[in-house]
FIVODREN-283034 format. One record per residue (C-alpha): residue in one letter; x, y, z. Coordinates in nm, 2 decimals, decimal comma, padded with zeros to 4 digits, always signed. Layout:
N
- a;X;Y;Z
...
This chain:
244
- m;+01,80;+10,65;-09,02
- i;+02,12;+10,81;-08,86
- e;+02,44;+10,55;-08,96
- w;+02,56;+10,58;-08,61
- r;+02,85;+10,33;-08,71
- r;+03,04;+10,43;-08,97
- t;+03,15;+10,77;-08,79
- a;+03,27;+10,56;-08,46
- l;+03,48;+10,37;-08,75
- g;+03,64;+10,67;-08,89
- a;+03,72;+10,79;-08,52
- w;+03,84;+10,40;-08,49
- h;+04,15;+10,40;-08,70
- g;+04,34;+10,73;-08,54
- t;+04,33;+10,55;-08,23
- r;+04,48;+10,22;-08,07
- n;+04,14;+10,16;-07,91
- g;+03,90;+10,34;-08,03
- p;+03,74;+10,69;-07,87
- t;+03,78;+10,47;-07,53
- v;+03,72;+10,81;-07,38
- t;+03,36;+10,88;-07,54
- y;+03,22;+10,58;-07,48
- g;+03,25;+10,57;-07,12
- l;+03,11;+10,86;-07,08
- i;+02,85;+10,76;-07,26
- a;+02,87;+10,42;-07,04
- l;+02,86;+10,59;-06,70
- c;+02,58;+10,82;-06,75
- v;+02,36;+10,58;-06,85
- l;+02,49;+10,35;-06,57
- l;+02,43;+10,61;-06,31
- f;+02,10;+10,78;-06,48
- a;+01,95;+10,38;-06,50
- l;+02,02;+10,39;-06,11
- s;+01,90;+10,67;-05,99
- p;+01,50;+10,78;-05,87
- v;+01,46;+10,91;-06,28
- s;+01,50;+10,64;-06,44
- g;+01,19;+10,48;-06,25
- l;+01,41;+10,14;-06,29
- h;+01,45;+10,08;-05,93
- p;+01,22;+09,95;-05,73
- g;+01,35;+10,05;-05,39
- y;+01,24;+10,47;-05,50
- g;+00,88;+10,34;-05,46
- t;+00,61;+10,52;-05,65
- g;+00,38;+10,82;-05,68
- d;+00,48;+11,08;-05,45
- r;+00,73;+10,90;-05,25
- l;+00,93;+10,86;-05,56
- l;+00,91;+11,20;-05,67
- a;+01,06;+11,26;-05,37
- a;+01,32;+11,10;-05,44
- q;+01,37;+11,25;-05,73
- g;+01,31;+11,61;-05,60
- a;+01,62;+11,57;-05,35
- y;+01,83;+11,34;-05,64
- f;+01,84;+11,70;-05,84
- e;+01,91;+11,92;-05,49
- r;+02,21;+11,67;-05,41
- w;+02,37;+11,70;-05,73
- g;+02,26;+11,95;-05,95
- v;+02,39;+12,27;-05,97
- i;+02,18;+12,56;-05,79
- p;+02,32;+12,91;-05,87
- a;+02,19;+13,07;-05,53
- e;+02,39;+12,76;-05,32
- l;+02,73;+12,83;-05,54
- t;+02,83;+13,14;-05,35
- s;+02,75;+12,99;-05,04
- g;+03,13;+12,84;-05,01
- r;+03,01;+12,50;-04,90
- p;+03,19;+12,24;-05,06
- h;+02,91;+12,02;-05,16
- a;+02,78;+12,32;-05,40
- l;+03,15;+12,38;-05,52
- l;+03,16;+12,02;-05,68
- t;+02,82;+12,04;-05,85
- p;+02,89;+12,21;-06,14
- l;+03,10;+11,84;-06,19
- t;+02,83;+11,57;-06,04
- a;+02,54;+11,76;-06,25
- l;+02,72;+11,62;-06,59
- f;+02,64;+11,34;-06,51
- v;+02,28;+11,38;-06,38
- h;+01,98;+11,40;-06,66
- g;+01,60;+11,50;-06,60
- s;+01,44;+11,24;-06,83
- w;+01,54;+10,95;-07,05
- l;+01,48;+11,21;-07,36
- h;+01,68;+11,41;-07,18
- l;+01,99;+11,11;-07,20
- l;+01,93;+10,93;-07,49
- g;+01,94;+11,32;-07,70
- n;+02,29;+11,40;-07,51
- m;+02,45;+11,08;-07,53
- l;+02,36;+11,06;-07,94
- f;+02,53;+11,38;-07,96
- l;+02,82;+11,28;-07,77
- y;+02,88;+10,95;-07,96
- v;+02,84;+11,07;-08,32
- f;+03,06;+11,40;-08,25
- g;+03,28;+11,29;-07,93
- a;+03,47;+11,01;-08,13
- m;+03,62;+11,18;-08,43
- a;+03,66;+11,53;-08,15
- e;+03,88;+11,27;-07,91
- e;+04,07;+11,12;-08,16
- r;+04,17;+11,47;-08,25
- m;+04,28;+11,58;-07,94
- g;+04,41;+11,21;-07,77
- p;+04,20;+11,03;-07,45
- a;+04,31;+11,32;-07,16
- e;+04,32;+11,59;-07,35
- f;+03,93;+11,51;-07,46
- a;+03,86;+11,41;-07,12
- l;+04,02;+11,73;-06,89
- f;+03,84;+11,94;-07,30
- y;+03,46;+11,77;-07,17
- l;+03,48;+11,81;-06,81
- g;+03,64;+12,15;-06,79
- c;+03,35;+12,24;-07,09
- g;+03,08;+12,11;-06,90
- c;+03,19;+12,29;-06,55
- l;+03,27;+12,64;-06,71
- a;+02,92;+12,62;-06,88
- l;+02,71;+12,56;-06,59
- l;+02,91;+12,82;-06,40
- g;+02,86;+13,04;-06,68
- y;+02,46;+12,99;-06,67
- a;+02,46;+13,05;-06,25
- a;+02,65;+13,33;-06,27
- a;+02,37;+13,50;-06,52
- h;+02,11;+13,39;-06,29
- a;+02,29;+13,43;-05,94
- d;+01,97;+13,46;-05,74
- s;+01,80;+13,17;-05,92
- t;+01,73;+12,84;-05,68
- q;+01,63;+12,61;-06,03
- t;+01,90;+12,35;-06,05
- l;+02,09;+12,24;-06,35
- v;+02,15;+11,87;-06,48
- g;+02,30;+11,72;-06,76
- a;+02,60;+11,67;-06,99
- s;+02,44;+11,99;-07,31
- g;+02,70;+12,21;-07,17
- a;+03,06;+11,97;-07,19
- i;+02,85;+11,82;-07,51
- s;+02,81;+12,20;-07,65
- g;+03,21;+12,23;-07,61
- v;+03,24;+11,93;-07,83
- l;+03,07;+12,10;-08,08
- g;+03,20;+12,38;-08,09
- a;+03,59;+12,23;-08,15
- f;+03,41;+12,00;-08,41
- l;+03,37;+12,29;-08,56
- y;+03,65;+12,46;-08,59
- l;+03,87;+12,11;-08,58
- f;+03,64;+11,91;-08,90
- p;+03,43;+12,25;-09,04
- r;+03,41;+12,02;-09,35
- s;+03,29;+11,73;-09,24
- r;+02,93;+11,63;-09,41
- v;+02,66;+11,63;-09,15
- t;+02,31;+11,47;-09,20
- s;+02,06;+11,61;-08,99
- l;+01,69;+11,59;-08,93
- f;+01,51;+11,94;-08,94
- p;+01,14;+11,95;-08,78
- f;+01,05;+12,18;-08,99
- l;+01,19;+12,08;-09,34
- f;+00,94;+11,77;-09,20
- f;+01,25;+11,58;-09,09
- l;+01,36;+11,48;-09,42
- p;+01,72;+11,42;-09,40
- l;+01,98;+11,65;-09,55
- r;+02,37;+11,67;-09,55
- f;+02,54;+11,99;-09,51
- p;+02,91;+12,09;-09,38
- a;+02,92;+12,07;-09,06
- w;+03,03;+12,48;-08,98
- i;+02,68;+12,54;-09,16
- v;+02,50;+12,34;-08,93
- l;+02,63;+12,39;-08,60
- i;+02,66;+12,77;-08,69
- f;+02,28;+12,74;-08,77
- w;+02,29;+12,52;-08,44
- f;+02,47;+12,79;-08,18
- v;+02,24;+13,07;-08,37
- l;+01,91;+12,90;-08,24
- q;+02,10;+12,86;-07,90
- w;+02,17;+13,17;-07,85
- l;+01,85;+13,32;-07,96
- a;+01,68;+13,08;-07,70
- a;+01,90;+13,19;-07,44
- r;+01,80;+13,59;-07,53
- s;+01,46;+13,56;-07,43
- a;+01,49;+13,25;-07,22
- g;+01,49;+13,30;-06,80
- a;+01,57;+13,14;-06,53
- g;+01,34;+12,93;-06,45
- p;+01,21;+12,57;-06,57
- g;+01,34;+12,43;-06,92
- v;+01,62;+12,42;-07,14
- a;+01,95;+12,62;-07,00
- y;+02,06;+12,75;-07,40
- l;+02,26;+12,99;-07,21
- a;+02,48;+12,69;-07,09
- h;+02,46;+12,55;-07,46
- v;+02,60;+12,91;-07,56
- v;+02,88;+12,92;-07,32
- g;+03,02;+12,56;-07,41
- f;+03,03;+12,58;-07,75
- a;+03,19;+12,90;-07,73
- i;+03,43;+12,78;-07,49
- g;+03,45;+12,49;-07,68
- f;+03,55;+12,64;-08,07
- v;+03,81;+12,93;-07,83
- y;+04,00;+12,67;-07,73
- a;+04,04;+12,43;-08,01
- w;+04,09;+12,78;-08,22
- g;+04,38;+12,83;-07,98
- r;+04,54;+12,45;-07,93
- y;+04,50;+12,35;-08,30
- r;+04,55;+12,65;-08,52
- g;+04,92;+12,63;-08,57
- g;+04,85;+12,28;-08,65
- v;+04,80;+12,05;-08,95
- k;+04,40;+12,04;-08,94
- v;+04,28;+11,67;-08,92
- k;+04,14;+11,57;-09,32
- p;+03,80;+11,43;-09,24
- p;+03,73;+11,06;-09,30
- a;+03,52;+10,97;-09,61
- a;+03,26;+10,86;-09,45
- a;+03,01;+11,10;-09,34
- t;+02,97;+11,20;-08,97
- e;+02,55;+11,19;-08,89
- g;+02,39;+11,37;-08,59
- e;+02,08;+11,54;-08,53
- s;+02,03;+11,91;-08,52
- q;+01,92;+12,00;-08,16
- p;+02,08;+11,80;-07,82
């Protein structure tokens, strides 16, 4: 399957303590999810209708509701940040954390911990705000780190375009195939863009946030590092799936 350790070890050599921000973000997201009513692990939230009500209140409190961003309330203005640490299910959480683990380590090595942390949070907030601006009247709640992680993918495309990425494609019977990162990530971006064009503001995946985050991440990396020396990718292949 997916050899995660090889990517982490490749990034480890360039930093003194390893990709600490990447690991810290993963740990924080997992911890907050485990403590939330969505995980189903906390008996204090009850079961049945009581649990559903707690989950709904949790999303409304910490997620982004586009129609409320223009209200000027301080709490609403903070939700683009808090929503990055809220996930809608175990599958949502694990999919996002897998991509952050695989691609975040090398991006953090290149940027440094402080810059990577600000970059991650900035991409995530701007991705959610971009979606909210396009659907300003929507009352659907946006949650998840996908916009921030899409920014990491965009930066990775510029910084490590020749890294080898092993991807699992459903339409090819999940065969593990290795391609240069630029092929996989551009393919992924096109899929998100096409999905965003056909998606509305209703329940589902906020593909537009993925598109915005990816574009911001790529443009940032291009503007920040275009005059510097490109980092040669480690000999070990970067491994990841095809969809965050």
